[in-house]
C-alpha positions in Angstrom: 7.3 13.6 59.7 7.1 10.3 61.6 9.5 9.2 64.3 11.0 6.7 62.0 11.6 9.4 59.4 13.2 11.7 61.9 15.6 9.0 63.2 16.5 7.4 59.9 16.7 10.2 57.4 20.2 11.7 57.0 20.6 15.5 57.5 20.4 17.5 54.2 23.7 18.9 52.8 23.6 22.7 53.1 25.3 23.0 49.7 22.3 21.2 48.1 24.4 18.2 47.0 22.7 14.8 47.4 23.5 13.1 50.7 24.5 9.5 51.1 23.2 7.5 54.0 25.9 6.6 56.4 27.2 3.1 55.9 28.1 0.5 58.4 31.6 -0.9 58.1 31.7 -4.5 57.0 33.3 -5.6 60.3 30.6 -3.9 62.3 27.8 -5.5 60.3 29.3 -9.0 60.6 30.0 -8.7 64.3 26.6 -7.1 65.1 24.7 -9.8 63.2 26.9 -12.6 64.7 27.1 -11.5 68.4 23.3 -11.3 68.9 22.5 -14.7 67.5 25.5 -16.2 69.4 23.9 -15.0 72.6 20.5 -16.2 71.4 21.7 -19.7 70.7 23.9 -19.7 73.8 20.7 -19.0 75.8 18.8 -21.7 73.9 21.5 -24.3 74.4 22.0 -23.7 78.2 18.2 -24.0 78.5 18.1 -27.2 76.3 20.9 -28.7 78.3 19.3 -27.8 81.6 16.0 -29.2 80.3 17.7 -32.6 80.1 20.1 -32.5 83.0 18.5 -30.3 85.7 14.9 -29.2 85.3 13.3 -32.8 85.5 15.0 -33.1 88.9 14.5 -29.6 90.3 11.3 -28.1 88.8 8.9 -31.0 88.7 7.6 -33.5 91.3 9.5 -36.7 91.7 8.1 -39.7 89.8 8.5 -41.3 86.4 11.7 -40.1 84.7 10.2 -40.1 81.2 7.2 -38.1 82.4 9.5 -35.5 84.0 11.6 -35.3 80.9 8.5 -34.8 78.7 7.2 -32.1 81.1 10.6 -30.3 80.9 10.5 -30.5 77.1 6.9 -29.1 77.2 8.2 -26.0 79.0 11.1 -25.9 76.5 8.6 -25.9 73.7 6.4 -23.3 75.3 8.9 -20.6 74.1 8.1 -21.6 70.5 4.5 -20.6 71.0 5.6 -17.1 72.1 8.0 -16.7 69.2 5.4 -15.7 66.5 4.0 -13.1 68.9 7.5 -11.7 69.4 7.9 -11.7 65.6 4.8 -9.6 65.2 5.7 -7.2 68.0 9.4 -6.7 67.1 8.6 -6.9 63.4 6.1 -4.0 63.7 8.8 -2.1 65.6 11.6 -3.0 63.1 9.5 -2.1 60.0 8.3 1.2 61.5 11.0 2.5 63.8 14.1 0.8 62.4 16.3 -2.3 62.7 18.7 -0.9 65.3 16.3 0.0 68.2 14.5 -3.3 67.7 17.7 -5.4 67.9 18.6 -3.6 71.1 15.1 -4.2 72.6 15.0 -7.9 71.7 18.5 -8.5 73.1 17.7 -6.8 76.4 14.5 -8.9 76.8 16.3 -12.1 76.1 19.2 -11.3 78.4 17.0 -10.3 81.4 14.8 -13.5 81.1 17.8 -15.7 80.9 19.5 -14.1 83.9 16.3 -14.5 86.0 16.1 -18.2 85.2 19.4 -18.5 87.0 17.7 -17.0 90.1 14.5 -19.1 90.2 13.5 -21.1 93.3 13.0 -24.9 92.8 10.0 -27.1 93.3 11.2 -28.3 96.7 11.1 -24.7 97.9 7.9 -23.2 96.3 6.1 -26.2 94.8 4.2 -25.6 91.5 5.2 -21.9 91.5 8.6 -23.1 90.4 7.6 -24.6 87.0 5.1 -21.7 86.6 7.9 -19.1 86.9 10.1 -21.2 84.6 7.3 -21.1 82.0 7.0 -17.3 82.3 10.7 -16.8 81.8 10.7 -19.3 78.9 7.8 -17.4 77.3 9.8 -14.2 77.7 12.8 -15.8 76.0 10.7 -17.0 73.2 9.1 -13.6 72.7 12.5 -12.0 72.5 13.9 -14.6 70.1 10.9 -13.9 67.8 12.5 -10.6 67.0 16.2 -11.4 67.3 17.0 -13.7 64.4 15.1 -11.7 61.7 16.7 -8.4 62.8 20.2 -9.9 62.8 19.6 -11.5 59.3 18.4 -8.1 58.0 21.5 -6.3 59.4 23.6 -8.8 57.4 21.7 -9.0 54.1 20.6 -5.3 53.8 24.2 -4.2 54.3 25.7 -6.9 52.0 27.6 -6.0 48.7 26.0 -7.1 45.5 26.3 -10.9 44.9 27.3 -11.6 48.5 24.0 -11.6 50.4 24.0 -15.3 51.1 27.6 -15.2 52.4 26.8 -12.2 54.6 23.7 -14.0 55.7 25.7 -16.9 57.1 27.2 -14.8 59.8 24.0 -14.6 62.0 23.6 -18.3 61.3 27.1 -19.0 62.6 25.8 -18.0 66.0 24.2 -21.4 66.3 27.4 -23.5 66.4 29.3 -20.8 68.4 26.6 -20.6 71.0 26.6 -24.4 71.3 30.3 -24.6 71.9 30.2 -21.8 74.5 27.2 -23.2 76.3 28.2 -26.8 76.4 31.8 -25.9 77.0 30.8 -24.0 80.1 28.5 -26.8 81.3 31.3 -29.3 80.8 33.7 -27.2 82.8 31.2 -26.9 85.6 30.5 -30.6 85.6 34.2 -31.4 85.7 34.7 -29.1 88.7 31.6 -30.7 90.4 32.0 -34.4 89.5 29.2 -36.9 90.1 29.7 -40.5 91.4 26.8 -41.6 89.1 27.6 -40.7 85.4 23.9 -40.7 84.5 23.0 -38.0 87.1 24.6 -34.6 87.9 26.3 -34.1 91.3 24.4 -32.7 94.3 26.6 -29.5 94.1 25.8 -29.1 90.4 22.0 -29.5 91.1 22.2 -27.2 94.1 23.8 -24.2 92.4 26.3 -25.1 89.7 23.6 -25.2 86.9 22.8 -21.5 87.6 26.2 -20.2 86.5 25.7 -20.4 82.7 22.4 -18.5 83.0 23.9 -15.7 85.2 27.0 -15.5 82.9 24.7 -14.6 79.9 24.5 -11.0 81.4 28.2 -10.5 80.4 27.5 -11.5 76.8 24.4 -9.3 76.6 26.5 -6.2 77.6 29.0 -7.0 74.9 26.2 -7.4 72.4 24.5 -4.1 73.4 27.8 -2.3 72.9 28.2 -3.5 69.4 24.6 -2.9 68.3 24.3 0.6 69.7 27.1 1.6 67.3 25.1 0.5 64.2 23.4 2.9 61.8 20.3 2.0 59.8 20.7 0.1 56.5 20.4 2.1 53.3 17.4 -0.1 52.3 15.4 0.9 55.3 16.5 4.6 55.1 15.3 4.8 51.5 12.0 3.3 52.4 11.6 6.0 55.0 12.7 8.7 52.5 10.1 7.5 50.0 7.3 7.5 52.6 6.7 3.8 52.2 6.8 2.9 55.9 3.6 1.0 56.3 1.2 1.7 59.2 0.5 -1.9 60.0 3.2 -4.2 58.7 1.4 -7.4 59.8 -1.7 -6.6 57.8 0.4 -5.5 54.8 2.6 -8.6 54.7 -0.4 -10.9 54.9 -2.2 -9.0 52.2 0.7 -8.7 49.8 3.0 -11.6 50.7 0.8 -14.4 51.8 2.3 -16.9 49.5 5.8 -16.0 50.6 4.8 -16.4 54.3 3.6 -19.9 53.7 6.6 -20.9 51.6 9.1 -19.4 54.0 7.5 -21.3 56.9 7.9 -24.6 55.1 11.4 -23.8 53.8 12.5 -23.7 57.4 10.6 -26.9 58.5 13.2 -29.6 57.9 15.9 -27.3 59.2 14.1 -26.8 62.5 13.4 -30.5 63.0 16.9 -31.5 62.1 18.3 -28.9 64.4 16.3 -29.9 67.5 16.8 -33.6 66.9 20.6 -33.2 66.7 20.9 -30.8 69.6 18.2 -31.8 72.1 16.8 -35.3 71.4 20.3 -36.6 70.7 21.5 -35.7 74.2 18.7 -37.6 75.8 19.2 -40.6 73.5 23.0 -40.6 73.8 22.9 -40.5 77.6 20.1 -43.0 78.2 21.4 -46.3 79.6 21.3 -49.3 77.3 19.2 -51.2 80.0 16.8 -48.3 80.8 13.0 -48.4 80.4 13.5 -46.7 77.1 17.1 -47.7 76.1 19.6 -45.4 74.5 23.3 -45.4 73.6 24.7 -45.4 77.2 27.3 -42.7 76.9 28.3 -40.4 79.8 27.2 -36.8 79.6 30.8 -35.6 79.2 31.7 -38.2 76.6 28.6 -37.6 74.4 28.8 -33.8 74.6 32.4 -33.9 73.5 31.3 -36.0 70.5 28.6 -33.5 69.8 31.1 -30.6 69.9 33.1 -32.4 67.2 29.9 -32.6 65.1 29.2 -28.9 65.8 32.6 -27.9 64.4 31.4 -29.3 61.1 28.1 -27.4 61.6 30.1 -24.2 61.7 32.3 -25.1 58.7 29.4 -26.0 56.4 27.4 -23.0 57.5 30.1 -20.8 56.1 30.6 -23.0 53.0 26.9 -22.8 52.2 26.9 -19.0 51.6 29.3 -18.9 48.6 27.5 -21.9 47.1 24.1 -20.3 47.4 25.5 -17.1 46.0 26.9 -18.9 43.0 24.2 -21.5 42.2 21.1 -19.9 43.9 19.4 -20.6 47.2 16.7 -22.9 45.7 19.0 -25.2 43.8 21.4 -25.5 46.8 18.5 -26.3 49.2 16.9 -28.8 46.9 20.0 -30.9 46.9 20.6 -30.5 50.7 17.0 -31.3 51.6 17.1 -34.4 49.5 20.2 -35.4 51.5 18.4 -34.8 54.8 15.5 -37.1 53.7 18.1 -39.9 52.9 19.9 -39.2 56.2 16.7 -39.7 58.2 16.4 -43.2 56.7 19.9 -44.1 57.6 19.7 -43.6 61.4 19.5 -47.2 62.5 22.4 -48.6 60.5 24.6 -45.6 61.5 23.7 -45.8 65.2 24.1 -49.6 65.3 27.7 -49.3 64.0 29.3 -48.6 67.4 31.3 -45.5 68.2 32.4 -44.9 64.6 28.8 -45.0 63.4 27.6 -42.7 66.2 30.3 -40.2 65.4 29.5 -40.4 61.6 25.8 -39.8 62.5 26.7 -36.7 64.4 29.1 -35.3 61.8 26.6 -36.0 58.9 23.7 -34.5 60.8 25.5 -31.4 61.8 27.1 -30.9 58.4 23.7 -31.1 56.8 22.4 -28.6 59.4 25.1 -26.1 58.4 24.3 -26.6 54.7 20.5 -26.0 55.1 20.6 -23.4 57.9 23.3 -21.1 56.3 21.4 -19.9 53.3 18.2 -19.1 55.3 19.8 -15.9 56.5 19.5 -14.5 53.0 16.6 -16.6 51.6 13.9 -15.6 54.1 14.6 -11.8 54.1 14.8 -11.8 50.3 11.2 -13.1 50.1 9.8 -9.8 51.4 9.8 -6.1 50.4 11.8 -3.8 52.7 8.7 -2.2 54.4 7.5 -5.6 55.7 10.8 -7.6 55.6 11.3 -7.6 59.4 7.7 -8.8 60.0 7.6 -11.3 57.1 10.9 -13.0 57.7 10.3 -13.1 61.4 6.9 -14.7 61.0 8.1 -17.4 58.6 11.0 -18.2 60.8 9.0 -18.4 64.0 5.8 -19.9 62.8 8.0 -22.7 61.5 9.4 -23.0 65.0 6.0 -24.1 66.2 5.5 -26.7 63.4 9.1 -27.9 63.5 10.7 -27.0 66.8 8.1 -26.8 69.5 6.9 -30.3 69.0 10.1 -32.0 67.7 11.6 -33.0 71.0 8.2 -34.1 72.3 7.4 -36.2 69.2 10.9 -37.7 69.2 10.7 -38.9 72.8 7.3 -40.3 72.1 8.4 -42.1 68.9 11.6 -43.3 70.7 9.4 -44.9 73.4 6.9 -46.3 70.9 9.7 -48.1 69.1 11.1 -49.5 72.4 14.2 -47.5 72.2 14.9 -47.8 68.5 15.6 -44.4 66.7 14.0 -45.7 63.5 10.7 -43.8 63.8 12.5 -40.6 64.8 14.5 -40.8 61.6 11.4 -41.4 59.5 9.8 -38.4 61.2 12.8 -36.3 60.0 12.5 -37.6 56.5 8.8 -36.8 56.4 9.4 -33.2 57.4 12.1 -33.1 54.7 9.6 -34.1 52.1 7.3 -31.2 53.1 10.3 -28.8 52.8 11.3 -30.3 49.4 7.7 -29.7 48.1 7.8 -26.1 49.2 11.2 -25.6 47.4 9.9 -27.3 44.3 7.0 -24.8 43.9 9.0 -21.7 45.0 11.4 -19.6 43.0 15.0 -18.5 43.6 15.6 -15.1 45.2 19.2 -14.6 44.4 18.6 -11.8 41.8 15.8 -10.0 43.6 16.4 -6.3 44.5 17.0 -6.1 48.3 15.8 -2.4 48.3 12.5 -3.2 46.6 
């Protein structure tokens, strides 16, 4: 018997009666799927915020501000390249050894890499070794994220009651808005305690050591996440796969051979979601803080003022993430996403009139963007796992999710900054870019099929 069979198969009943696999309580399932992704997105947001506020000043040579920002975003995007590799590694582990051990391993890897970023020396101290170490830690983060999301989504959907998979699947997705509020709330608190005389630049104290606090604090969150995840038992779907002897020797080869179409569709299902997500959380912070008279002009808000506006938008992100689950359970994932993706395409074409309408228009832009983000991101927690059979589900859903991160996320901030400069500070081309990616997702949804009625234990 394999290690997976030994660890996942319940002990036989001495009376000869059939044994039921131990079940995870609903509260444990929801908390375990939520806590890991909250930490994942917290780590993402503190890095994204530091990529705008800190890293161009501390980890790259002084020079052109736009060049330093692009270099910082390039390091930011480097993690996306490592994510598919992490999806293959942790997917192999999750499909062969079980979901629980894999989730613990991915969380530990992410936590250690994030903590070490908070200890890195700067360019002024060690020269080019500083950005090199930053790239290494960022690659480690990306590698870990490659296995984190799919594992959390599988914990939720494989333990969900009949007819409620999309609703359960929204709980790992809820980690995105919660992580944003935690990360940016902590950065705002630190910035308030270390105020700067120049609103466009962090204070010397913040740049000296204050920025390190959020990275070091992640260790506390990881400990909490490990405590919750170590109490999980394997899902019934995975245990039955083990009992039937259907654990595949090489999940990557099997998923490519038997689910090639689903891999491609899943990748493009996520494309518009990723582009919208990174434009609203990363590009928007650069655009909102850029001075109106800068070389590439922006909206001219202070860091504190604009982040507070973003937090209001993110509240809508959380609300509509939760709303999307019951809608997708009732009407189907595909029908729901066809409508939402069409709305994203229209939204991309409305950027200029919204952003030229003053504070009210900017706030409406943030609320609309983040609301659409919740509506499109929420159902993905069920849709991507449902595309694949149990014995390749961890690998398949992880690959689709993370290959899409290269196409939609790794390049999105870089392309957005380039288009922003190309249009002399106008966001028009950035909005068109979002709409174009939405058209690709809409095409994939049009040729795909709904997964609501598929058997999760197949």
